[in-house]
C-alpha positions, 0 to 999 in steps of 0.5 A: 490531499489534493482538491478534486475536480467537479467531474465524476465526483462519486468515482473520484471521491472513491478513488481518492479515499481508497488511495489514502488507505493504500498510502497510509493517509488514514490510521487504524481505528480512525473515524472518518468524518464526512463533512471534514473529508468533504472540506478537505477534498473541496466537494460536497458531502454526498459523493464522500458519503457514497464513496465511504459506503462503497468502501464499507461494502468492500470491507475496506472500511467498517461501519460501527453500531452508531453509524460512524465509519472507521478504518478497521483494526486488524487482529493478528490472525487477520493480518497474518492471513492478509500477509500470506495472500499478499506474498502469493499474489504480489510474488506472482505479479513480480515474476510476471513483470520481470518478463515484461519490464521495459527499459524505461520502466526499469530505469524508473524503478532503479531511480525510485530505489535510489530515492528510497535509500536517500530517504532512509539516510535522511530519516524521512519516513514519509518520503520513504513510504511514498516511494516504497508504494511507488516502487512496488506498484511500478513493478506490479503494473508491468505484469500486464495483469489488471485483475491481479493489480486490482487485487493487490490494490485491495490488499494494500487498502487493508494493510496500508494504514499499518505500514507507517508503523514500520518506520517506527521500528528501529530494527526494521529501518536498516533492513528496509531496502535489502530486499528491494536491492535484490528485487532490482538486481533480479529485474535487471537479469529478467529473472522472474523466480528471483524477483518473486522470492525477493518480493516474498521476503520483503513482504514477510520481513515487514509483516513480521515487524508489524505482526509483533507490533499488533501482538504488543497492542492487542 
């Protein structure tokens, strides 16, 4: 985690904490300690407290009866509902992006995909997950739909803490880049419907692995 500059601290603290949720920096059920977070980011406790309260109001975090704040634990039905919503909105964003993708944007995505493959071959789960996030959001940003992009970020804020579990699933790792390669091929052809289908498949395959894990631990 990077130290935050002392500038618009409330918004910066909120943005940094939300990004940690999206990137899987926090774990499901983890208790977030205000003082420890303030020390990590190098700021006072007040903007951290206010940022946490904002995330609780958005239901990205959960306040317990004892006033402690935790990363929510998802039930299987809640996770499956989130998956259905992600498939709809991320598929739409991908289809829109295919028609707006710049050449430089396509090169960036191709390069990211190559990095993801190297991470798989090296067994580097952390790098893979970071690049996976970069891969998806590089596509969605080209949709030219800021409201849709914010919706996707909120959805990832809910499922992000679970994504690290994917790289612990032996049956998922060999498949983890298959849909990504199809997405890139469809983007190269500017084929929006094909991008959408491949994104939907990517989300569905990963979600099936995570849903099974949730069932086992329920």
